[in-house]
mmCIF file of the N, C-alpha and C atoms, coordinates in Angstrom:
data_MODEL
# 
_entry.id   MODEL 
# 
loop_
_atom_site.group_PDB 
_atom_site.id 
_atom_site.type_symbol 
_atom_site.label_atom_id 
_atom_site.label_alt_id 
_atom_site.label_comp_id 
_atom_site.label_asym_id 
_atom_site.label_entity_id 
_atom_site.label_seq_id 
_atom_site.pdbx_PDB_ins_code 
_atom_site.Cartn_x 
_atom_site.Cartn_y 
_atom_site.Cartn_z 
_atom_site.occupancy 
_atom_site.B_iso_or_equiv 
_atom_site.pdbx_formal_charge 
_atom_site.auth_seq_id 
_atom_site.auth_comp_id 
_atom_site.auth_asym_id 
_atom_site.auth_atom_id 
_atom_site.pdbx_PDB_model_num 
ATOM 1   N N  . UNK A 1 1  ? 109.811 118.661 99.445  1.00 0.00 ? 1  UNK A N  1 
ATOM 2   C CA . UNK A 1 1  ? 110.254 119.365 98.251  1.00 0.00 ? 1  UNK A CA 1 
ATOM 3   C C  . UNK A 1 1  ? 110.974 118.362 97.350  1.00 0.00 ? 1  UNK A C  1 
ATOM 4   N N  . UNK A 1 2  ? 110.639 118.303 96.076  1.00 0.00 ? 2  UNK A N  1 
ATOM 5   C CA . UNK A 1 2  ? 111.273 117.338 95.177  1.00 0.00 ? 2  UNK A CA 1 
ATOM 6   C C  . UNK A 1 2  ? 112.775 117.586 95.032  1.00 0.00 ? 2  UNK A C  1 
ATOM 7   N N  . UNK A 1 3  ? 113.532 116.502 94.840  1.00 0.00 ? 3  UNK A N  1 
ATOM 8   C CA . UNK A 1 3  ? 114.986 116.597 94.703  1.00 0.00 ? 3  UNK A CA 1 
ATOM 9   C C  . UNK A 1 3  ? 115.394 117.558 93.608  1.00 0.00 ? 3  UNK A C  1 
ATOM 10  N N  . UNK A 1 4  ? 114.657 117.553 92.491  1.00 0.00 ? 4  UNK A N  1 
ATOM 11  C CA . UNK A 1 4  ? 115.068 118.392 91.367  1.00 0.00 ? 4  UNK A CA 1 
ATOM 12  C C  . UNK A 1 4  ? 114.881 119.878 91.631  1.00 0.00 ? 4  UNK A C  1 
ATOM 13  N N  . UNK A 1 5  ? 114.228 120.236 92.734  1.00 0.00 ? 5  UNK A N  1 
ATOM 14  C CA . UNK A 1 5  ? 114.064 121.652 93.038  1.00 0.00 ? 5  UNK A CA 1 
ATOM 15  C C  . UNK A 1 5  ? 115.171 122.164 93.959  1.00 0.00 ? 5  UNK A C  1 
ATOM 16  N N  . UNK A 1 6  ? 116.074 121.291 94.399  1.00 0.00 ? 6  UNK A N  1 
ATOM 17  C CA . UNK A 1 6  ? 117.227 121.709 95.197  1.00 0.00 ? 6  UNK A CA 1 
ATOM 18  C C  . UNK A 1 6  ? 118.487 121.229 94.491  1.00 0.00 ? 6  UNK A C  1 
ATOM 19  N N  . UNK A 1 7  ? 119.290 122.193 94.072  1.00 0.00 ? 7  UNK A N  1 
ATOM 20  C CA . UNK A 1 7  ? 120.556 121.864 93.419  1.00 0.00 ? 7  UNK A CA 1 
ATOM 21  C C  . UNK A 1 7  ? 121.687 122.407 94.274  1.00 0.00 ? 7  UNK A C  1 
ATOM 22  N N  . UNK A 1 8  ? 122.700 121.599 94.446  1.00 0.00 ? 8  UNK A N  1 
ATOM 23  C CA . UNK A 1 8  ? 123.842 121.923 95.297  1.00 0.00 ? 8  UNK A CA 1 
ATOM 24  C C  . UNK A 1 8  ? 125.097 121.761 94.442  1.00 0.00 ? 8  UNK A C  1 
ATOM 25  N N  . UNK A 1 9  ? 125.816 122.865 94.267  1.00 0.00 ? 9  UNK A N  1 
ATOM 26  C CA . UNK A 1 9  ? 127.094 122.806 93.567  1.00 0.00 ? 9  UNK A CA 1 
ATOM 27  C C  . UNK A 1 9  ? 128.194 123.054 94.580  1.00 0.00 ? 9  UNK A C  1 
ATOM 28  N N  . UNK A 1 10 ? 129.179 122.176 94.598  1.00 0.00 ? 10 UNK A N  1 
ATOM 29  C CA . UNK A 1 10 ? 130.261 122.314 95.559  1.00 0.00 ? 10 UNK A CA 1 
ATOM 30  C C  . UNK A 1 10 ? 131.577 121.816 95.008  1.00 0.00 ? 10 UNK A C  1 
ATOM 31  N N  . UNK A 1 11 ? 132.572 121.830 95.885  1.00 0.00 ? 11 UNK A N  1 
ATOM 32  C CA . UNK A 1 11 ? 133.901 121.314 95.580  1.00 0.00 ? 11 UNK A CA 1 
ATOM 33  C C  . UNK A 1 11 ? 134.238 120.261 96.624  1.00 0.00 ? 11 UNK A C  1 
ATOM 34  N N  . UNK A 1 12 ? 134.938 119.222 96.224  1.00 0.00 ? 12 UNK A N  1 
ATOM 35  C CA . UNK A 1 12 ? 135.281 118.146 97.157  1.00 0.00 ? 12 UNK A CA 1 
ATOM 36  C C  . UNK A 1 12 ? 136.221 118.625 98.258  1.00 0.00 ? 12 UNK A C  1 
ATOM 37  N N  . UNK A 1 13 ? 136.952 119.702 98.027  1.00 0.00 ? 13 UNK A N  1 
ATOM 38  C CA . UNK A 1 13 ? 137.941 120.204 98.983  1.00 0.00 ? 13 UNK A CA 1 
ATOM 39  C C  . UNK A 1 13 ? 137.415 121.323 99.875  1.00 0.00 ? 13 UNK A C  1 
ATOM 40  N N  . UNK A 1 14 ? 136.157 121.695 99.711  1.00 0.00 ? 14 UNK A N  1 
ATOM 41  C CA . UNK A 1 14 ? 135.581 122.865 100.386 1.00 0.00 ? 14 UNK A CA 1 
ATOM 42  C C  . UNK A 1 14 ? 134.937 122.477 101.723 1.00 0.00 ? 14 UNK A C  1 
ATOM 43  N N  . UNK A 1 15 ? 135.463 123.021 102.822 1.00 0.00 ? 15 UNK A N  1 
ATOM 44  C CA . UNK A 1 15 ? 134.930 122.705 104.151 1.00 0.00 ? 15 UNK A CA 1 
ATOM 45  C C  . UNK A 1 15 ? 133.504 123.233 104.317 1.00 0.00 ? 15 UNK A C  1 
ATOM 46  N N  . UNK A 1 16 ? 133.195 124.392 103.723 1.00 0.00 ? 16 UNK A N  1 
ATOM 47  C CA . UNK A 1 16 ? 131.843 124.945 103.828 1.00 0.00 ? 16 UNK A CA 1 
ATOM 48  C C  . UNK A 1 16 ? 130.846 124.068 103.065 1.00 0.00 ? 16 UNK A C  1 
ATOM 49  N N  . UNK A 1 17 ? 131.308 123.479 101.965 1.00 0.00 ? 17 UNK A N  1 
ATOM 50  C CA . UNK A 1 17 ? 130.461 122.550 101.204 1.00 0.00 ? 17 UNK A CA 1 
ATOM 51  C C  . UNK A 1 17 ? 130.152 121.318 102.046 1.00 0.00 ? 17 UNK A C  1 
ATOM 52  N N  . UNK A 1 18 ? 131.165 120.812 102.740 1.00 0.00 ? 18 UNK A N  1 
ATOM 53  C CA . UNK A 1 18 ? 130.976 119.632 103.594 1.00 0.00 ? 18 UNK A CA 1 
ATOM 54  C C  . UNK A 1 18 ? 129.979 119.930 104.715 1.00 0.00 ? 18 UNK A C  1 
ATOM 55  N N  . UNK A 1 19 ? 130.100 121.119 105.310 1.00 0.00 ? 19 UNK A N  1 
ATOM 56  C CA . UNK A 1 19 ? 129.180 121.503 106.386 1.00 0.00 ? 19 UNK A CA 1 
ATOM 57  C C  . UNK A 1 19 ? 127.751 121.656 105.864 1.00 0.00 ? 19 UNK A C  1 
ATOM 58  N N  . UNK A 1 20 ? 127.599 122.268 104.695 1.00 0.00 ? 20 UNK A N  1 
ATOM 59  C CA . UNK A 1 20 ? 126.266 122.448 104.109 1.00 0.00 ? 20 UNK A CA 1 
ATOM 60  C C  . UNK A 1 20 ? 125.655 121.097 103.756 1.00 0.00 ? 20 UNK A C  1 
ATOM 61  N N  . UNK A 1 21 ? 126.457 120.206 103.193 1.00 0.00 ? 21 UNK A N  1 
ATOM 62  C CA . UNK A 1 21 ? 125.981 118.866 102.844 1.00 0.00 ? 21 UNK A CA 1 
ATOM 63  C C  . UNK A 1 21 ? 125.531 118.124 104.097 1.00 0.00 ? 21 UNK A C  1 
ATOM 64  N N  . UNK A 1 22 ? 126.326 118.193 105.154 1.00 0.00 ? 22 UNK A N  1 
ATOM 65  C CA . UNK A 1 22 ? 125.971 117.524 106.404 1.00 0.00 ? 22 UNK A CA 1 
ATOM 66  C C  . UNK A 1 22 ? 124.671 118.093 106.973 1.00 0.00 ? 22 UNK A C  1 
ATOM 67  N N  . UNK A 1 23 ? 124.517 119.411 106.911 1.00 0.00 ? 23 UNK A N  1 
ATOM 68  C CA . UNK A 1 23 ? 123.301 120.051 107.401 1.00 0.00 ? 23 UNK A CA 1 
ATOM 69  C C  . UNK A 1 23 ? 122.079 119.546 106.634 1.00 0.00 ? 23 UNK A C  1 
ATOM 70  N N  . UNK A 1 24 ? 122.163 119.537 105.306 1.00 0.00 ? 24 UNK A N  1 
ATOM 71  C CA . UNK A 1 24 ? 121.038 119.061 104.490 1.00 0.00 ? 24 UNK A CA 1 
ATOM 72  C C  . UNK A 1 24 ? 120.741 117.592 104.777 1.00 0.00 ? 24 UNK A C  1 
ATOM 73  N N  . UNK A 1 25 ? 121.791 116.788 104.912 1.00 0.00 ? 25 UNK A N  1 
ATOM 74  C CA . UNK A 1 25 ? 121.607 115.367 105.224 1.00 0.00 ? 25 UNK A CA 1 
ATOM 75  C C  . UNK A 1 25 ? 120.943 115.193 106.592 1.00 0.00 ? 25 UNK A C  1 
ATOM 76  N N  . UNK A 1 26 ? 121.403 115.961 107.579 1.00 0.00 ? 26 UNK A N  1 
ATOM 77  C CA . UNK A 1 26 ? 120.829 115.881 108.930 1.00 0.00 ? 26 UNK A CA 1 
ATOM 78  C C  . UNK A 1 26 ? 119.360 116.283 108.943 1.00 0.00 ? 26 UNK A C  1 
ATOM 79  N N  . UNK A 1 27 ? 118.978 117.194 108.045 1.00 0.00 ? 27 UNK A N  1 
ATOM 80  C CA . UNK A 1 27 ? 117.582 117.638 107.946 1.00 0.00 ? 27 UNK A CA 1 
ATOM 81  C C  . UNK A 1 27 ? 116.736 116.677 107.109 1.00 0.00 ? 27 UNK A C  1 
ATOM 82  N N  . UNK A 1 28 ? 117.378 115.684 106.507 1.00 0.00 ? 28 UNK A N  1 
ATOM 83  C CA . UNK A 1 28 ? 116.646 114.725 105.685 1.00 0.00 ? 28 UNK A CA 1 
ATOM 84  C C  . UNK A 1 28 ? 116.169 115.304 104.369 1.00 0.00 ? 28 UNK A C  1 
ATOM 85  N N  . UNK A 1 29 ? 116.875 116.316 103.884 1.00 0.00 ? 29 UNK A N  1 
ATOM 86  C CA . UNK A 1 29 ? 116.494 116.996 102.652 1.00 0.00 ? 29 UNK A CA 1 
ATOM 87  C C  . UNK A 1 29 ? 117.125 116.286 101.454 1.00 0.00 ? 29 UNK A C  1 
ATOM 88  N N  . UNK A 1 30 ? 116.324 116.048 100.434 1.00 0.00 ? 30 UNK A N  1 
ATOM 89  C CA . UNK A 1 30 ? 116.838 115.459 99.190  1.00 0.00 ? 30 UNK A CA 1 
ATOM 90  C C  . UNK A 1 30 ? 117.306 116.577 98.271  1.00 0.00 ? 30 UNK A C  1 
ATOM 91  N N  . UNK A 1 31 ? 118.420 116.362 97.608  1.00 0.00 ? 31 UNK A N  1 
ATOM 92  C CA . UNK A 1 31 ? 118.982 117.388 96.731  1.00 0.00 ? 31 UNK A CA 1 
ATOM 93  C C  . UNK A 1 31 ? 119.852 116.732 95.672  1.00 0.00 ? 31 UNK A C  1 
ATOM 94  N N  . UNK A 1 32 ? 120.107 117.491 94.614  1.00 0.00 ? 32 UNK A N  1 
ATOM 95  C CA . UNK A 1 32 ? 121.002 117.040 93.548  1.00 0.00 ? 32 UNK A CA 1 
ATOM 96  C C  . UNK A 1 32 ? 122.362 117.685 93.793  1.00 0.00 ? 32 UNK A C  1 
ATOM 97  N N  . UNK A 1 33 ? 123.382 116.869 94.039  1.00 0.00 ? 33 UNK A N  1 
ATOM 98  C CA . UNK A 1 33 ? 124.719 117.370 94.356  1.00 0.00 ? 33 UNK A CA 1 
ATOM 99  C C  . UNK A 1 33 ? 125.652 117.190 93.170  1.00 0.00 ? 33 UNK A C  1 
ATOM 100 N N  . UNK A 1 34 ? 126.353 118.264 92.821  1.00 0.00 ? 34 UNK A N  1 
ATOM 101 C CA . UNK A 1 34 ? 127.365 118.204 91.769  1.00 0.00 ? 34 UNK A CA 1 
ATOM 102 C C  . UNK A 1 34 ? 128.664 118.762 92.328  1.00 0.00 ? 34 UNK A C  1 
ATOM 103 N N  . UNK A 1 35 ? 129.707 117.929 92.319  1.00 0.00 ? 35 UNK A N  1 
ATOM 104 C CA . UNK A 1 35 ? 131.041 118.402 92.684  1.00 0.00 ? 35 UNK A CA 1 
ATOM 105 C C  . UNK A 1 35 ? 131.704 118.897 91.403  1.00 0.00 ? 35 UNK A C  1 
ATOM 106 N N  . UNK A 1 36 ? 131.803 120.198 91.269  1.00 0.00 ? 36 UNK A N  1 
ATOM 107 C CA . UNK A 1 36 ? 132.289 120.814 90.040  1.00 0.00 ? 36 UNK A CA 1 
ATOM 108 C C  . UNK A 1 36 ? 133.732 120.408 89.743  1.00 0.00 ? 36 UNK A C  1 
ATOM 109 N N  . UNK A 1 37 ? 134.543 120.229 90.791  1.00 0.00 ? 37 UNK A N  1 
ATOM 110 C CA . UNK A 1 37 ? 135.949 119.875 90.565  1.00 0.00 ? 37 UNK A CA 1 
ATOM 111 C C  . UNK A 1 37 ? 136.140 118.440 90.071  1.00 0.00 ? 37 UNK A C  1 
ATOM 112 N N  . UNK A 1 38 ? 135.086 117.644 90.083  1.00 0.00 ? 38 UNK A N  1 
ATOM 113 C CA . UNK A 1 38 ? 135.179 116.277 89.556  1.00 0.00 ? 38 UNK A CA 1 
ATOM 114 C C  . UNK A 1 38 ? 134.767 116.197 88.088  1.00 0.00 ? 38 UNK A C  1 
ATOM 115 N N  . UNK A 1 39 ? 134.235 117.290 87.562  1.00 0.00 ? 39 UNK A N  1 
ATOM 116 C CA . UNK A 1 39 ? 133.786 117.311 86.171  1.00 0.00 ? 39 UNK A CA 1 
ATOM 117 C C  . UNK A 1 39 ? 134.944 117.677 85.251  1.00 0.00 ? 39 UNK A C  1 
ATOM 118 N N  . UNK A 1 40 ? 134.805 117.294 83.980  1.00 0.00 ? 40 UNK A N  1 
ATOM 119 C CA . UNK A 1 40 ? 135.842 117.604 83.001  1.00 0.00 ? 40 UNK A CA 1 
ATOM 120 C C  . UNK A 1 40 ? 135.221 118.117 81.713  1.00 0.00 ? 40 UNK A C  1 
ATOM 121 N N  . UNK A 1 41 ? 136.024 118.815 80.931  1.00 0.00 ? 41 UNK A N  1 
ATOM 122 C CA . UNK A 1 41 ? 135.643 119.214 79.583  1.00 0.00 ? 41 UNK A CA 1 
ATOM 123 C C  . UNK A 1 41 ? 134.371 120.040 79.503  1.00 0.00 ? 41 UNK A C  1 
ATOM 124 N N  . UNK A 1 42 ? 133.553 119.695 78.500  1.00 0.00 ? 42 UNK A N  1 
ATOM 125 C CA . UNK A 1 42 ? 132.322 120.450 78.241  1.00 0.00 ? 42 UNK A CA 1 
ATOM 126 C C  . UNK A 1 42 ? 131.347 120.385 79.407  1.00 0.00 ? 42 UNK A C  1 
ATOM 127 N N  . UNK A 1 43 ? 131.281 119.236 80.077  1.00 0.00 ? 43 UNK A N  1 
ATOM 128 C CA . UNK A 1 43 ? 130.369 119.100 81.218  1.00 0.00 ? 43 UNK A CA 1 
ATOM 129 C C  . UNK A 1 43 ? 130.742 120.103 82.305  1.00 0.00 ? 43 UNK A C  1 
ATOM 130 N N  . UNK A 1 44 ? 132.031 120.234 82.574  1.00 0.00 ? 44 UNK A N  1 
ATOM 131 C CA . UNK A 1 44 ? 132.495 121.189 83.586  1.00 0.00 ? 44 UNK A CA 1 
ATOM 132 C C  . UNK A 1 44 ? 132.192 122.621 83.139  1.00 0.00 ? 44 UNK A C  1 
ATOM 133 N N  . UNK A 1 45 ? 132.472 122.926 81.886  1.00 0.00 ? 45 UNK A N  1 
ATOM 134 C CA . UNK A 1 45 ? 132.241 124.266 81.347  1.00 0.00 ? 45 UNK A CA 1 
ATOM 135 C C  . UNK A 1 45 ? 130.758 124.637 81.439  1.00 0.00 ? 45 UNK A C  1 
ATOM 136 N N  . UNK A 1 46 ? 129.881 123.717 81.059  1.00 0.00 ? 46 UNK A N  1 
ATOM 137 C CA . UNK A 1 46 ? 128.437 123.969 81.109  1.00 0.00 ? 46 UNK A CA 1 
ATOM 138 C C  . UNK A 1 46 ? 127.958 124.150 82.543  1.00 0.00 ? 46 UNK A C  1 
ATOM 139 N N  . UNK A 1 47 ? 128.494 123.347 83.457  1.00 0.00 ? 47 UNK A N  1 
ATOM 140 C CA . UNK A 1 47 ? 128.099 123.449 84.861  1.00 0.00 ? 47 UNK A CA 1 
ATOM 141 C C  . UNK A 1 47 ? 128.545 124.783 85.447  1.00 0.00 ? 47 UNK A C  1 
ATOM 142 N N  . UNK A 1 48 ? 129.754 125.213 85.130  1.00 0.00 ? 48 UNK A N  1 
ATOM 143 C CA . UNK A 1 48 ? 130.248 126.503 85.618  1.00 0.00 ? 48 UNK A CA 1 
ATOM 144 C C  . UNK A 1 48 ? 129.364 127.636 85.108  1.00 0.00 ? 48 UNK A C  1 
ATOM 145 N N  . UNK A 1 49 ? 128.958 127.580 83.859  1.00 0.00 ? 49 UNK A N  1 
ATOM 146 C CA . UNK A 1 49 ? 128.062 128.605 83.313  1.00 0.00 ? 49 UNK A CA 1 
ATOM 147 C C  . UNK A 1 49 ? 126.719 128.595 84.042  1.00 0.00 ? 49 UNK A C  1 
ATOM 148 N N  . UNK A 1 50 ? 126.218 127.406 84.371  1.00 0.00 ? 50 UNK A N  1 
ATOM 149 C CA . UNK A 1 50 ? 124.954 127.303 85.107  1.00 0.00 ? 50 UNK A CA 1 
ATOM 150 C C  . UNK A 1 50 ? 125.089 127.917 86.499  1.00 0.00 ? 50 UNK A C  1 
ATOM 151 N N  . UNK A 1 51 ? 126.186 127.622 87.193  1.00 0.00 ? 51 UNK A N  1 
ATOM 152 C CA . UNK A 1 51 ? 126.406 128.189 88.527  1.00 0.00 ? 51 UNK A CA 1 
ATOM 153 C C  . UNK A 1 51 ? 126.504 129.712 88.437  1.00 0.00 ? 51 UNK A C  1 
ATOM 154 N N  . UNK A 1 52 ? 127.212 130.224 87.438  1.00 0.00 ? 52 UNK A N  1 
ATOM 155 C CA . UNK A 1 52 ? 127.381 131.675 87.284  1.00 0.00 ? 52 UNK A CA 1 
ATOM 156 C C  . UNK A 1 52 ? 126.052 132.397 87.082  1.00 0.00 ? 52 UNK A C  1 
ATOM 157 N N  . UNK A 1 53 ? 125.052 131.717 86.532  1.00 0.00 ? 53 UNK A N  1 
ATOM 158 C CA . UNK A 1 53 ? 123.728 132.325 86.371  1.00 0.00 ? 53 UNK A CA 1 
ATOM 159 C C  . UNK A 1 53 ? 123.119 132.655 87.732  1.00 0.00 ? 53 UNK A C  1 
ATOM 160 N N  . UNK A 1 54 ? 123.482 131.873 88.736  1.00 0.00 ? 54 UNK A N  1 
ATOM 161 C CA . UNK A 1 54 ? 122.920 132.037 90.078  1.00 0.00 ? 54 UNK A CA 1 
ATOM 162 C C  . UNK A 1 54 ? 123.888 132.735 91.031  1.00 0.00 ? 54 UNK A C  1 
ATOM 163 N N  . UNK A 1 55 ? 125.189 132.663 90.720  1.00 0.00 ? 55 UNK A N  1 
ATOM 164 C CA . UNK A 1 55 ? 126.223 133.204 91.594  1.00 0.00 ? 55 UNK A CA 1 
ATOM 165 C C  . UNK A 1 55 ? 127.398 133.637 90.724  1.00 0.00 ? 55 UNK A C  1 
ATOM 166 N N  . UNK A 1 56 ? 127.396 134.897 90.324  1.00 0.00 ? 56 UNK A N  1 
ATOM 167 C CA . UNK A 1 56 ? 128.408 135.389 89.382  1.00 0.00 ? 56 UNK A CA 1 
ATOM 168 C C  . UNK A 1 56 ? 129.828 135.298 89.931  1.00 0.00 ? 56 UNK A C  1 
ATOM 169 N N  . UNK A 1 57 ? 129.973 135.239 91.256  1.00 0.00 ? 57 UNK A N  1 
ATOM 170 C CA . UNK A 1 57 ? 131.299 135.126 91.867  1.00 0.00 ? 57 UNK A CA 1 
ATOM 171 C C  . UNK A 1 57 ? 131.853 133.707 91.756  1.00 0.00 ? 57 UNK A C  1 
ATOM 172 N N  . UNK A 1 58 ? 131.005 132.743 91.402  1.00 0.00 ? 58 UNK A N  1 
ATOM 173 C CA . UNK A 1 58 ? 131.388 131.340 91.274  1.00 0.00 ? 58 UNK A CA 1 
ATOM 174 C C  . UNK A 1 58 ? 132.058 130.827 92.550  1.00 0.00 ? 58 UNK A C  1 
ATOM 175 N N  . UNK A 1 59 ? 131.431 131.129 93.684  1.00 0.00 ? 59 UNK A N  1 
ATOM 176 C CA . UNK A 1 59 ? 131.938 130.646 94.961  1.00 0.00 ? 59 UNK A CA 1 
ATOM 177 C C  . UNK A 1 59 ? 131.085 129.458 95.398  1.00 0.00 ? 59 UNK A C  1 
ATOM 178 N N  . UNK A 1 60 ? 131.650 128.677 96.313  1.00 0.00 ? 60 UNK A N  1 
ATOM 179 C CA . UNK A 1 60 ? 130.991 127.439 96.721  1.00 0.00 ? 60 UNK A CA 1 
ATOM 180 C C  . UNK A 1 60 ? 130.901 127.343 98.230  1.00 0.00 ? 60 UNK A C  1 
ATOM 181 N N  . UNK A 1 61 ? 129.852 126.662 98.721  1.00 0.00 ? 61 UNK A N  1 
ATOM 182 C CA . UNK A 1 61 ? 128.784 126.043 97.956  1.00 0.00 ? 61 UNK A CA 1 
ATOM 183 C C  . UNK A 1 61 ? 127.801 127.077 97.408  1.00 0.00 ? 61 UNK A C  1 
ATOM 184 N N  . UNK A 1 62 ? 127.189 126.729 96.312  1.00 0.00 ? 62 UNK A N  1 
ATOM 185 C CA . UNK A 1 62 ? 126.054 127.468 95.772  1.00 0.00 ? 62 UNK A CA 1 
ATOM 186 C C  . UNK A 1 62 ? 124.887 126.500 95.784  1.00 0.00 ? 62 UNK A C  1 
ATOM 187 N N  . UNK A 1 63 ? 123.841 126.864 96.505  1.00 0.00 ? 63 UNK A N  1 
ATOM 188 C CA . UNK A 1 63 ? 122.685 125.983 96.671  1.00 0.00 ? 63 UNK A CA 1 
ATOM 189 C C  . UNK A 1 63 ? 121.450 126.716 96.170  1.00 0.00 ? 63 UNK A C  1 
ATOM 190 N N  . UNK A 1 64 ? 120.757 126.088 95.254  1.00 0.00 ? 64 UNK A N  1 
ATOM 191 C CA . UNK A 1 64 ? 119.544 126.654 94.672  1.00 0.00 ? 64 UNK A CA 1 
ATOM 192 C C  . UNK A 1 64 ? 118.350 125.890 95.224  1.00 0.00 ? 64 UNK A C  1 
ATOM 193 N N  . UNK A 1 65 ? 117.496 126.603 95.955  1.00 0.00 ? 65 UNK A N  1 
ATOM 194 C CA . UNK A 1 65 ? 116.283 126.014 96.531  1.00 0.00 ? 65 UNK A CA 1 
ATOM 195 C C  . UNK A 1 65 ? 115.107 126.700 95.853  1.00 0.00 ? 65 UNK A C  1 
ATOM 196 N N  . UNK A 1 66 ? 114.512 126.024 94.881  1.00 0.00 ? 66 UNK A N  1 
ATOM 197 C CA . UNK A 1 66 ? 113.474 126.675 94.086  1.00 0.00 ? 66 UNK A CA 1 
ATOM 198 C C  . UNK A 1 66 ? 114.084 127.852 93.349  1.00 0.00 ? 66 UNK A C  1 
ATOM 199 N N  . UNK A 1 67 ? 113.642 129.070 93.697  1.00 0.00 ? 67 UNK A N  1 
ATOM 200 C CA . UNK A 1 67 ? 114.191 130.287 93.090  1.00 0.00 ? 67 UNK A CA 1 
ATOM 201 C C  . UNK A 1 67 ? 115.163 131.013 94.019  1.00 0.00 ? 67 UNK A C  1 
ATOM 202 N N  . UNK A 1 68 ? 115.403 130.457 95.200  1.00 0.00 ? 68 UNK A N  1 
ATOM 203 C CA . UNK A 1 68 ? 116.257 131.096 96.197  1.00 0.00 ? 68 UNK A CA 1 
ATOM 204 C C  . UNK A 1 68 ? 117.671 130.535 96.121  1.00 0.00 ? 68 UNK A C  1 
ATOM 205 N N  . UNK A 1 69 ? 118.652 131.425 96.074  1.00 0.00 ? 69 UNK A N  1 
ATOM 206 C CA . UNK A 1 69 ? 120.054 131.018 96.019  1.00 0.00 ? 69 UNK A CA 1 
ATOM 207 C C  . UNK A 1 69 ? 120.700 131.286 97.375  1.00 0.00 ? 69 UNK A C  1 
ATOM 208 N N  . UNK A 1 70 ? 121.367 130.272 97.911  1.00 0.00 ? 70 UNK A N  1 
ATOM 209 C CA . UNK A 1 70 ? 122.135 130.419 99.144  1.00 0.00 ? 70 UNK A CA 1 
ATOM 210 C C  . UNK A 1 70 ? 123.592 130.155 98.779  1.00 0.00 ? 70 UNK A C  1 
ATOM 211 N N  . UNK A 1 71 ? 124.450 131.136 99.038  1.00 0.00 ? 71 UNK A N  1 
ATOM 212 C CA . UNK A 1 71 ? 125.871 131.004 98.732  1.00 0.00 ? 71 UNK A CA 1 
ATOM 213 C C  . UNK A 1 71 ? 126.627 130.873 100.044 1.00 0.00 ? 71 UNK A C  1 
ATOM 214 N N  . UNK A 1 72 ? 127.495 129.881 100.119 1.00 0.00 ? 72 UNK A N  1 
ATOM 215 C CA . UNK A 1 72 ? 128.226 129.619 101.349 1.00 0.00 ? 72 UNK A CA 1 
ATOM 216 C C  . UNK A 1 72 ? 127.357 128.800 102.290 1.00 0.00 ? 72 UNK A C  1 
ATOM 217 N N  . UNK A 1 73 ? 127.916 128.449 103.435 1.00 0.00 ? 73 UNK A N  1 
ATOM 218 C CA . UNK A 1 73 ? 127.128 127.710 104.411 1.00 0.00 ? 73 UNK A CA 1 
ATOM 219 C C  . UNK A 1 73 ? 126.632 128.675 105.471 1.00 0.00 ? 73 UNK A C  1 
ATOM 220 N N  . UNK A 1 74 ? 125.339 128.934 105.438 1.00 0.00 ? 74 UNK A N  1 
ATOM 221 C CA . UNK A 1 74 ? 124.690 129.777 106.429 1.00 0.00 ? 74 UNK A CA 1 
ATOM 222 C C  . UNK A 1 74 ? 123.424 129.034 106.845 1.00 0.00 ? 74 UNK A C  1 
ATOM 223 N N  . UNK A 1 75 ? 123.474 128.456 108.037 1.00 0.00 ? 75 UNK A N  1 
ATOM 224 C CA . UNK A 1 75 ? 122.373 127.611 108.502 1.00 0.00 ? 75 UNK A CA 1 
ATOM 225 C C  . UNK A 1 75 ? 121.039 128.350 108.506 1.00 0.00 ? 75 UNK A C  1 
ATOM 226 N N  . UNK A 1 76 ? 121.036 129.597 108.967 1.00 0.00 ? 76 UNK A N  1 
ATOM 227 C CA . UNK A 1 76 ? 119.789 130.370 109.033 1.00 0.00 ? 76 UNK A CA 1 
ATOM 228 C C  . UNK A 1 76 ? 119.221 130.610 107.634 1.00 0.00 ? 76 UNK A C  1 
ATOM 229 N N  . UNK A 1 77 ? 120.090 130.952 106.690 1.00 0.00 ? 77 UNK A N  1 
ATOM 230 C CA . UNK A 1 77 ? 119.628 131.182 105.313 1.00 0.00 ? 77 UNK A CA 1 
ATOM 231 C C  . UNK A 1 77 ? 119.090 129.898 104.692 1.00 0.00 ? 77 UNK A C  1 
ATOM 232 N N  . UNK A 1 78 ? 119.770 128.776 104.945 1.00 0.00 ? 78 UNK A N  1 
ATOM 233 C CA . UNK A 1 78 ? 119.294 127.494 104.412 1.00 0.00 ? 78 UNK A CA 1 
ATOM 234 C C  . UNK A 1 78 ? 117.950 127.113 105.023 1.00 0.00 ? 78 UNK A C  1 
ATOM 235 N N  . UNK A 1 79 ? 117.819 127.293 106.335 1.00 0.00 ? 79 UNK A N  1 
ATOM 236 C CA . UNK A 1 79 ? 116.542 126.977 106.989 1.00 0.00 ? 79 UNK A CA 1 
ATOM 237 C C  . UNK A 1 79 ? 115.415 127.826 106.409 1.00 0.00 ? 79 UNK A C  1 
ATOM 238 N N  . UNK A 1 80 ? 115.692 129.103 106.187 1.00 0.00 ? 80 UNK A N  1 
ATOM 239 C CA . UNK A 1 80 ? 114.674 129.994 105.624 1.00 0.00 ? 80 UNK A CA 1 
ATOM 240 C C  . UNK A 1 80 ? 114.303 129.554 104.211 1.00 0.00 ? 80 UNK A C  1 
ATOM 241 N N  . UNK A 1 81 ? 115.300 129.243 103.395 1.00 0.00 ? 81 UNK A N  1 
ATOM 242 C CA . UNK A 1 81 ? 115.040 128.824 102.014 1.00 0.00 ? 81 UNK A CA 1 
ATOM 243 C C  . UNK A 1 81 ? 114.260 127.513 101.967 1.00 0.00 ? 81 UNK A C  1 
ATOM 244 N N  . UNK A 1 82 ? 114.565 126.623 102.913 1.00 0.00 ? 82 UNK A N  1 
ATOM 245 C CA . UNK A 1 82 ? 113.909 125.310 102.972 1.00 0.00 ? 82 UNK A CA 1 
ATOM 246 C C  . UNK A 1 82 ? 112.599 125.345 103.753 1.00 0.00 ? 82 UNK A C  1 
ATOM 247 N N  . UNK A 1 83 ? 112.317 126.496 104.372 1.00 0.00 ? 83 UNK A N  1 
ATOM 248 C CA . UNK A 1 83 ? 111.122 126.662 105.211 1.00 0.00 ? 83 UNK A CA 1 
ATOM 249 C C  . UNK A 1 83 ? 111.110 125.651 106.361 1.00 0.00 ? 83 UNK A C  1 
ATOM 250 N N  . UNK A 1 84 ? 112.257 125.554 107.038 1.00 0.00 ? 84 UNK A N  1 
ATOM 251 C CA . UNK A 1 84 ? 112.385 124.635 108.187 1.00 0.00 ? 84 UNK A CA 1 
ATOM 252 C C  . UNK A 1 84 ? 112.237 125.405 109.486 1.00 0.00 ? 84 UNK A C  1 
# 
């Protein structure tokens, strides 16, 4: 699956984000990672609006796999979305 079809939004302080990132790395999955708490100004505002389109609660991690959204770290849901 191309990197641009998997987007991962997280926070540097989020343990669930770290677990999800480790899981994706262990599976050898390529993805685009954005740490929202490292962004500033308009870039941060635009990114938050993008995340809200997929997850209105704005909770992290929010992972978009194609058209499937996985919120939080749930290994079974990620495997299903990734077809692993």
